[in-house]
N, C-alpha and C positions, 0 to 999 in steps of 0.2 A: 552334223554340227554345219557343214554347207547348206544342208536343205534348209535347216533352223533361218539361218541369215538371210537367204533367199527369199522365203516364205515374208521375213521381219522388212526386208527393204520392198518388193513388190505391194504388202499392206499397207506401208509407210508413205510410200510415192502415191497409192492410190486414192487414200483417204486423206493427202497434206493438205489438198486447198481448200476441203469442206471444215478440217479442224480449224486452218487458220481462219478463215470465215468465223467458224462461232468463237473463237478465243477473240478475235478483232470484235465483232459486234460484242459479245459477254461483254470485254473491257469496255467498249464505250458505254453501255448501261449501266456500268458500275459507277463511272465518271459524269454521266450525262441522264440522271433519272426519270426525266419528263416524259410522259407515256402519250401517245396519242389516242383520242376517241374513239377513234374508227379507224379500220385500215386503209379506209377510202381517204382518208384525210394525209396518205403519205404521198410527198411529192417529189421530196427530193431524193437520189440513191443512197443516203444514209438512212431518213427513214423508211424508205423501203427494206434497205437491209436488215433494221431493227424487227420488221414486220416478219420477214423470213427466218430469224432467229427465233420469234416468240409464237409467231402464227403458222409457222411452215408453208406459206403461201406469197406467190408474187401478189403485190397488191397493184391491183388496175383500177380502171374508173367504173368498172361495170361490177365491182364487189357488193355494191348495196343491192341492184338489179338480180344479180345472178352469183351465189357468194361462189368462191374456188373450194376445193376438197386438199387438203392438203395428204390423204391416207399415202398416195405413191410416194410424196415425199417425206414421209414421218416412215417408210421401211425402208427407205435409201438413211435413213438414219438412223433405224435399229440394226442394220447391216453393218453401219460405220460403227455403232458401239460395241458390236460384238468382235469386230475387227480388231479395234482398237486395244479393247481388252486383251484379243488375244495377241497383239503385237508388243502388247507391255509385258505382256506375261513372259515371250521370248525371246524382247529384249532384256529382261531381269536374269533368264536362265545364260544369255550370250552374256552378259556382264560377269557372273561369278563363275561361270566356266573359263571364260578369257583373260583373268587379271589376276595374277598372284602380286606378292598377297590380295586376300580378298577383304583384309580389312577398310580400302580405302571404300567400297562398292558397300559394304553395311554402314557405313559411319554416313554417304549418300542417302542411304537408303532410310536409316533412321534419323536423320535431317529431313527427308522426303517429309515424313509423317510429322515430325516434332514440331517444327515450324509452322505449318498451318494450324495445326491444334493449339499451339501458345499463343498464335497471334490471337485466335479466336478468342481464348481464355485471357488474354490480356485485354482485348477490346470488350467484356462484360462490365468493367470496372468502372467505364465512365464514358 
């Protein structure tokens, strides 16, 4: 149990900055859907953050002449995804093993599934 907590802690701390970045830039894109026509148009730090989120490159003035490669950053994102799935699984195991009674954990997990599904279904109506 101690080893699982330590793994969960270090994976969470390692990927927290990237996760917060993607949460923030993803949220911003949902409330501000304007898209740039080209990555070279990104001038403000907000626009550059959106390009990092969508294209996995840091936009510069050189993009039209010499496009950047997103490959290295994409591998980092793949690692973050695998680690986040693993850390989430470990977190669920820890939640069920450390809380008695378990029904609040089951309730929270059920709501975590039902609320987004319900919101999507209710949104189809209009």
